[in-house]
C-alpha positions as CSV (number, residue, x, y, z in Angstrom):
1,M,-18.1,51.4,7.7
2,A,-19.9,49.0,10.0
3,E,-21.0,51.9,12.2
4,F,-22.4,53.7,9.3
5,L,-24.3,50.6,8.0
6,L,-25.9,49.9,11.4
7,L,-26.9,53.5,11.8
8,F,-28.3,53.7,8.3
9,L,-30.3,50.5,8.7
10,G,-31.7,51.7,12.1
11,I,-32.9,54.9,10.5
12,V,-34.4,53.2,7.5
13,C,-36.4,50.8,9.8
14,I,-37.7,53.7,11.9
15,L,-38.7,55.7,8.8
16,Y,-40.4,52.6,7.3
17,F,-42.5,52.2,10.4
18,I,-43.5,55.8,10.2
19,G,-44.3,55.4,6.5
20,I,-46.5,52.4,7.2
21,A,-48.3,54.2,10.0
22,L,-49.0,57.3,7.8
23,Y,-49.8,55.3,4.6
24,A,-51.9,52.4,5.9
25,G,-52.5,53.0,9.6
26,L,-51.7,50.5,12.3
27,S,-54.5,48.0,11.8
28,S,-52.1,45.3,13.3
29,K,-49.3,45.3,15.8
30,F,-46.8,43.7,13.4
31,P,-45.2,46.9,12.0
32,V,-43.9,47.6,15.5
33,L,-41.3,45.0,14.6
34,W,-39.6,47.7,12.5
35,I,-39.2,49.8,15.6
36,L,-37.6,46.9,17.4
37,L,-35.3,46.2,14.4
38,G,-34.4,49.9,14.3
39,A,-33.6,49.8,18.1
40,G,-31.5,46.7,17.6
41,F,-29.4,48.3,14.8
42,G,-29.1,51.4,16.9
43,A,-27.8,49.4,19.8
44,G,-25.2,47.8,17.6
45,W,-24.2,51.2,16.3
46,A,-23.9,52.5,19.9
47,A,-21.7,49.5,20.9
48,L,-19.3,50.2,18.1
49,H,-19.4,54.0,18.4
50,F,-18.8,54.2,22.1
51,C,-16.4,51.2,22.1
52,I,-18.6,49.2,24.5
53,R,-16.8,45.9,25.3
54,V,-18.8,42.7,25.0
55,P,-17.4,39.4,26.3
56,Q,-16.0,37.3,23.4
57,I,-18.1,34.2,24.1
58,L,-21.3,36.4,24.2
59,L,-20.4,38.2,21.0
60,G,-19.6,34.9,19.3
61,G,-23.0,33.5,20.4
62,I,-24.8,36.5,19.1
63,L,-23.1,36.4,15.8
64,C,-23.8,32.7,15.3
65,I,-27.5,33.2,16.0
66,L,-27.7,36.2,13.7
67,F,-25.9,34.2,10.9
68,F,-28.3,31.3,11.3
69,L,-31.4,33.6,11.3
70,C,-30.1,35.4,8.2
71,C,-29.6,32.0,6.3
72,L,-33.0,30.8,7.4
73,F,-34.6,34.1,6.4
74,L,-33.0,34.0,2.9
75,F,-34.0,30.4,2.4
76,V,-37.6,30.9,3.3
77,E,-37.9,34.2,1.4
78,A,-36.5,32.5,-1.8
79,K,-39.4,30.0,-1.7
80,I,-41.9,32.8,-1.1
81,V,-40.6,35.0,-3.9
82,K,-40.3,32.0,-6.3
83,A,-44.0,31.2,-5.7
84,M,-45.0,34.8,-6.5
85,F,-43.9,34.3,-10.1
86,Q,-45.3,30.8,-10.9
87,K,-47.2,30.2,-14.1
88,E,-51.0,30.6,-14.0
89,E,-52.9,27.5,-15.1
90,E,-56.1,27.8,-17.2
91,Q,-59.4,25.9,-17.0
92,L,-59.2,24.9,-13.3
93,D,-62.2,23.1,-11.8
94,C,-62.4,25.5,-8.9
95,L,-60.8,28.5,-7.2
96,I,-60.4,28.9,-3.5
97,V,-60.2,32.7,-2.9
98,L,-58.6,33.4,0.4
99,G,-60.1,36.3,2.4
100,A,-58.4,39.4,3.8
101,Q,-59.6,42.3,6.0
102,V,-63.0,43.9,5.4
103,K,-63.4,47.5,6.4
104,G,-67.0,47.8,7.5
105,T,-68.7,46.3,4.5
106,R,-66.0,47.2,1.9
107,P,-62.9,45.2,0.9
108,S,-59.5,46.4,2.1
109,L,-57.0,47.0,-0.6
110,S,-55.5,43.5,-0.2
111,L,-59.0,41.9,-0.5
112,E,-59.8,44.2,-3.5
113,Y,-56.8,42.9,-5.4
114,R,-57.8,39.3,-4.7
115,I,-61.4,40.0,-5.8
116,R,-60.0,41.6,-9.1
117,K,-57.8,38.5,-9.8
118,A,-60.7,36.1,-9.1
119,E,-63.0,38.2,-11.3
120,E,-60.4,38.2,-14.1
121,Y,-59.9,34.5,-13.9
122,L,-63.6,33.6,-13.7
123,K,-64.4,35.7,-16.8
124,Q,-61.6,34.1,-18.8
125,N,-62.5,30.6,-17.6
126,P,-66.3,30.4,-17.6
127,E,-66.5,26.7,-16.4
128,T,-64.5,27.4,-13.2
129,K,-66.3,27.8,-9.9
130,A,-65.0,29.6,-6.8
131,I,-65.2,29.0,-3.1
132,L,-64.9,32.4,-1.3
133,S,-63.3,31.7,2.0
134,G,-63.2,34.0,5.1
135,G,-65.1,34.6,8.3
136,K,-66.1,37.8,10.1
137,G,-63.7,39.4,12.4
138,E,-64.7,41.5,15.4
139,D,-64.0,44.8,13.6
140,E,-65.7,43.7,10.3
141,G,-69.2,44.5,9.4
142,I,-69.7,41.4,7.2
143,S,-67.7,38.2,6.6
144,E,-64.9,38.3,4.1
145,A,-66.8,35.6,2.1
146,E,-69.9,37.8,1.9
147,C,-67.9,40.8,0.9
148,M,-66.2,38.9,-2.0
149,Y,-69.6,37.4,-3.0
150,R,-71.2,40.9,-3.2
151,E,-68.4,42.4,-5.2
152,L,-68.1,39.5,-7.6
153,T,-71.8,39.3,-8.4
154,K,-71.8,43.1,-8.8
155,R,-69.1,42.7,-11.4
156,G,-71.0,40.2,-13.4
157,I,-70.0,36.8,-12.0
158,A,-73.0,34.5,-11.8
159,S,-74.0,33.6,-8.2
160,S,-74.3,30.0,-9.2
161,R,-70.6,29.8,-9.7
162,L,-69.8,31.2,-6.2
163,I,-69.9,29.3,-2.9
164,K,-69.4,31.1,0.4
165,E,-67.3,29.7,3.3
166,D,-67.7,32.1,6.2
167,Q,-66.4,30.2,9.2
168,S,-62.6,30.3,8.9
169,V,-60.3,32.9,10.6
170,N,-56.8,32.0,9.3
171,T,-55.1,30.4,6.3
172,Q,-55.1,26.9,7.7
173,Q,-58.9,27.1,8.4
174,N,-59.5,28.7,5.0
175,I,-58.1,25.6,3.3
176,A,-59.6,23.1,5.7
177,C,-63.1,24.5,5.5
178,S,-62.9,25.1,1.8
179,Y,-61.7,21.5,1.3
180,R,-64.8,20.1,3.0
181,I,-67.0,22.2,0.6
182,W,-64.9,21.1,-2.4
183,K,-65.5,17.4,-1.5
184,Q,-69.2,17.9,-1.0
185,K,-70.1,20.2,-3.9
186,C,-67.3,20.5,-6.5
187,Q,-65.2,17.3,-6.7
188,R,-65.9,15.0,-9.6
189,A,-65.3,11.2,-9.3
190,D,-64.3,10.8,-12.9
191,K,-61.1,12.8,-12.8
192,P,-58.6,14.3,-10.3
193,G,-59.5,17.8,-9.2
194,R,-57.5,20.9,-10.3
195,V,-57.9,23.7,-7.7
196,G,-56.4,27.2,-7.8
197,I,-55.5,29.2,-4.7
198,V,-56.1,32.9,-5.2
199,T,-54.3,35.1,-2.7
200,S,-51.8,37.9,-2.5
201,S,-48.6,37.1,-4.3
202,F,-46.5,37.2,-1.1
203,H,-49.0,34.8,0.6
204,L,-49.0,32.3,-2.3
205,Y,-46.3,30.0,-1.1
206,R,-47.9,29.4,2.3
207,G,-51.4,29.1,0.9
208,T,-50.5,26.6,-1.8
209,S,-48.2,24.6,0.6
210,I,-51.0,24.2,3.1
211,A,-53.4,23.2,0.4
212,R,-51.1,20.6,-1.0
213,K,-50.7,19.0,2.4
214,K,-54.4,19.1,3.3
215,M,-56.1,18.4,-0.1
216,D,-56.0,15.3,-2.3
217,C,-56.0,17.2,-5.6
218,Q,-53.7,19.1,-7.9
219,I,-53.1,22.6,-6.5
220,Y,-52.1,25.7,-8.5
221,G,-51.3,29.2,-7.4
222,I,-53.1,32.3,-8.8
223,A,-51.2,35.4,-7.6
224,A,-53.2,38.6,-6.9
225,K,-51.4,42.0,-6.9
226,S,-49.7,43.1,-3.7
227,N,-49.2,46.7,-2.5
228,G,-45.7,47.8,-3.5
229,F,-44.9,50.0,-0.6
230,L,-46.1,47.5,2.0
231,L,-44.5,44.5,0.3
232,V,-41.4,44.4,2.4
233,N,-43.5,44.4,5.5
234,Y,-45.6,41.6,4.2
235,L,-42.6,39.5,3.1
236,V,-41.1,39.8,6.6
237,R,-44.5,39.0,8.2
238,E,-44.9,36.0,5.9
239,F,-41.5,34.6,6.9
240,L,-42.8,34.4,10.4
241,G,-46.1,32.9,9.2
242,V,-44.3,30.2,7.4
243,L,-42.2,29.3,10.5
244,K,-45.4,29.2,12.6
245,D,-47.3,27.0,10.2
246,K,-44.3,24.7,9.8
247,A,-44.0,24.3,13.5
248,A,-47.8,23.6,13.8
249,G,-47.5,20.9,11.1
250,N,-49.7,22.8,8.6
251,L,-47.2,22.7,5.8
């Protein structure tokens, strides 16, 4: 049974990598992790199938590490998934829309979903403003902020409600740079601020956690749609992102 399970998981990981490559291309190196996982499961299968002897102390150490990693993974993923389904608050003072990849001058699918959610919220809450956050990568024709600005104004959102933040290159910088703009242009002295973080559902836990640590206002999550086929890949990547930001003191 253990042999079959390891072989099955190894094949699934390899097929998932191939699926990602065919479906979305390899715009980042992260999907290679699925090849490594597949190879790891394959090595476990080979050890059982060919009766390869492993010293007990080494085997015990490997199993302890795997058990710890599994518990940590499930704990973090539970927080990520819980944040994906949080209730959406109305009449927020401001949205911070976190950027995602721009393909030339057009939004990627992830960014398109975030733009749609921002558009929907802003049309339903006409007093809310939005800070559009994201700089320009080396392979992008325009900044993520500019791309969001063009799309939202094209879809009927008044430019006076939109503020571009085009210097940040990661989530922590998105929040830090947007916070400075919030303090300068949006915050009111007569009441505590209420700010929504608009980002992909799988990214909401990390985005709101960083914002709650960096900003002195009430933070709410606004979940944009995530691509169903790529969601597993995103959730695993987000687990590593949470660990990295926790280690860096960002959340």
